[in-house]
N, C-alpha and C positions, 0 to 999 in steps of 0.2 A: 688492579684488574681482578675480577672475580674468578674463583676456582671453577673450572668446568664441571657441571653436574653430570652424573651418569644416567643413561636411560633406565628407568625402572620397568618398562614395559617390554614384553617379549613379542614384538611385532614391528612391522614397518609403521611409519607415521600415518600413511593412508589407512592402514588397517586399524590403527588405534582410534582414529576419528570415527570410522564406520562402527567400530565396536562400542564406543562411548555413546554415539547417537542411538544405536540399537538398545543399549542398556537403559538409557534414560527414557526412551519411548516405551519400553516395557513397564517401567515405573509409572509413567503417565497413564498407561492403559488401566492400571490397577490402583490409581491414586486414592480412591475412597477407602479401600482396604488398608493401604499403607498409612494414610493419615489417621486411621482409627488407632494405630499403635504408635506412630511417629508423627505428631502434630506439625512438626516443622516442614514436612514434605508438602507444602502448599504448591499451587500451580505456579505462583511467582517464584518460589524457591527452585522448582524443577526447571522452569523456563530459564532461570538465571544460570543453572548448571549447563544447559544446552547452549546458551549464549557464550559461556566460557569455552566450550568446545570449538564453536565457530571462531572465537577470537584467537585461540591457539592455532587453528587451521590456517587463519589468514596471516599470521606472522610469516614473513618471508623465509623460505627455506634456503639451503646453501646455494642452490642454483640462482635464485633471485638475488641474493646478496652478492654472489660472485659476479653477476652481470654488472652490478654497479661498480665494483672494483675493477673489473676487466675493461669496462668502458672508460673509466678514468685513466687506466693505464694506456689504452690505445690513444686517447687524446693527448696524454702527456708525451708519448713518443712522437706524435705528429708535431707538437709544439717544439719539442727538443730538436727535431730535424730542421725546422725553420730557423730556430735560434742559432744552432751550430752552423748552419749555412751562412748566416750573417757573420759569425766569427771568421769563417773562411774568407769572406770578402774583406774583413778587417785585415787578415793576414796578407792579402794581395795588396791592400793599400799601404801597409807597412813596407812590403817589399818594394813597391814603386817609389815610396818616399825616400828610401835610402839607396837608390840606384847609383848615386854619385859617390857613395862610400859603403860599398857592399859588405865589408866586415861587420857593419853595425846592424845588418838585417837580422842575423841570428839572435843576438841578445835582446833586441827589441821584440821580436816575435815571442821569445821565451818570457819576457816580461808581461806580455799580453795573455799568457796562460797556456802556451803550446804544450806543456808537459801533461795537460789534462785531455788533450784532443783525442788521443788514441782510444781511451776507455769511453770517452763521451760519444764516439762515432760508431760504436759497435751496434749490431742489430738489437742486442739487449744491453743498453748502456748502463754504466754506473751513474746513477742520477746525481750523486754528490760531485762526481767529476764534471758532469755537465754544468752543474751550478757553479763550481769553482772556475771553470773555463769562461763562463759568461760574466761572472763577477770580475775576474782579472781583466778580461777584454774590455769591460765597461770602464774600469778604472784607467786602463791605459788610454782608451779613447778620450776620456775627459782630460787626462793629464797632458796629452799630446795633440790636442785638437788643432792647434796652430800649425804643427808640422804636417799633419795629415790632410788639412783642409784643401790644399791644391789638388789632391789626388782622389778625392771621394765626393760624391754628391752631397749637397748641403743637407738634404733630408736624412742622410744615413745615420748620424748619431741618434736622432729621435726614433728611427725605425729599429735600431739595435736595442735601445732601451725598452721599447714597447714589446719586442719579441722576448727579451730577457724577463720582463715582468710577467708576461703571459705564461711563460714556462714556470716561473716561481710560484705563481698563484695555483696553477694546476698541480704542481709538485706537492704543495701543502694539502690540496684537496685529496690527492691520491694517497698520501701517507696517512691522512685522517681516516679515509675509508678502510685502509688496511688495518689500522688500529681498532676500528669499531667492529670489524667483521667477526672476531671471536665473541664479542659481547652479544652480537645478534644470535650466534649459535647457542650461547648459554641461555638467552631469554627464551628461545624456541624450545629447548629441552626442558627448562624449568616449567614452562606453561604446559607442555605435554605431560610431565610428571604430575602436575597439579590435577589435571583432568583425570588422569589414571587413578590417582589416590581417591578422588571424589567418587569415581565409578566403583572402586573396590569397597569403599565404605557403604555406599548405597546398596550394592549387591549383598554385602554381609548383613545389612539391616533387614532387607526384605526376605532374605533366605530364612530368617528366623520365623517368619509368618507364612512360609510356603505351606501348601501349594498355591502359588499365585500366577507364575507357573511353578512347576515342580522345582524343588530345591537344587537338584542336580543341574538344572539349566541356568542357574544363577552364578555363573563363574566366567572369568575372563576367557579361559580356554574354550568353554562351550560356545560363547558368543563369537569368538574368533573362528571356530569351525563353521559357523553359519555363514559368515561373510566371506570366507575363503573356500566355500564349497566348489568342487570341480564344475566346469561349465565352459561354453564357448568364450574364447578370448583371443588376444593377438599380441604380437610384439614386433615393433619396427623401430627404425632410427637411422642415424648416420654415423659412420666411422671416420675420424679425422686423424691424420698422421701428426704426431707431436713435432714441434719445431717448424716444419714446413707449412702446416695448416692445410695440406692437400687432402683430398677425399679419395683414397685409393680404391680401385676396383679389385675384385677377386679376393676380398677378405672373407674367410670362412668363419661362420658362427655356428656353434653346436650347443644344443641343450643336452648336457651329458647324461641326464637320467632318461633320455628319450632318443628316438630316431630323428628328431627334428633338426634340420640344417637349413641355413640360408647363406647366400653369398652376395656381397655388395656389387652394385652396378657401377657404371661409369661416374656417377655422382657420389659414390661412397655410401649409397643408401641400401638398407636391407629390409626385408619384410618376411616374417615367418608365416604370415597368413593365419588361419584359425588354428589355435592350439588349446589344450586344456589349461585351465587356471591352476595355480599352485606355485610352489617354490622350486626354483631350478638353479643349477650351476651352469652358467654361460661361459663357454670357451671361445675366445676370439683369436684367430691365428692367420698369419700370412708370412710367406718366405721373406726374410730380411727384417722381420719385426719380432719383438719379444711377444710371446704368447700371454694374453691377458685372460684371467679367470675371475669372474665376479658372480655374486649371488643376486638373483633377480626374483621378484614376486609378481606373478601375473594374476590379475583379478578377474572374477567372473564378469563376462559381458563387456570387458574393457580392452581396447587395443592400446597397450602402453607404448609410449614413445621414449626410448632410452638411447642416448647418444654416448659414444665412448671415444677415447683417444688412445691410439696405440703408439708405442715407442720403437724407433729403429734399433736394430742390434748395435752394440758398441763397435 
């Protein structure tokens, strides 16, 4: 697995893309002057750099990648519940098969994998225990089909095998998605670093032939100031309670550098309304929960949607 690169840019991803677009459009506006000194800055070259920004921007960010993994996890839990339910039916069929010699019930259920049932049945199961439970149950079912046959439907062995296979296929998919997730993060950061490097090289080049605009305006910090200028903006979203997944009302949200406050409604939603753009420290608090403090950036003319999860006190 590749080593995770570090961000080279002092900005959010959204700011980085806006700054890069702005910088290359400045270059485009003065292309004749630039090409007179740097012949490689053709229209094709500049458009290629702008397309690189677009490609980096379109790479899935953490939320998009996490959606894929979380979806796979939800489906895995659903299939696990179905398959473990089938194992519980197998346990009942074993119990019924040995009613005439009850001391044999316990060792036979244990041979079918009973030792894995507790961890396989949790709200957050141990997936390897689920797998072992289903594998041992399947082997027992095949080895003792004749003994169990009078006590279970004819279709049950096939149904058990199907549910076991469905779980195993989804388990492989889920573990693959978890393995690939960090690589997706690395690819996004590397692409962002590449467009940042391209921008700085270009700004350094054309600064030498300023005023194209003035040299002082040809810096990352100056361009960042342009796209982050104060103006009408907004911030809204939903607060979710960890573990339960509930959307609590009465959660207080404060932008610490200001007097802005918001409180969640019955659906866990908050909305600050119109606020000035800029960087803020957002504090999220509610009695019974750990206070969460995060940095947020609000952009000019944009109502940002930011969802957060709060954790109950231990």
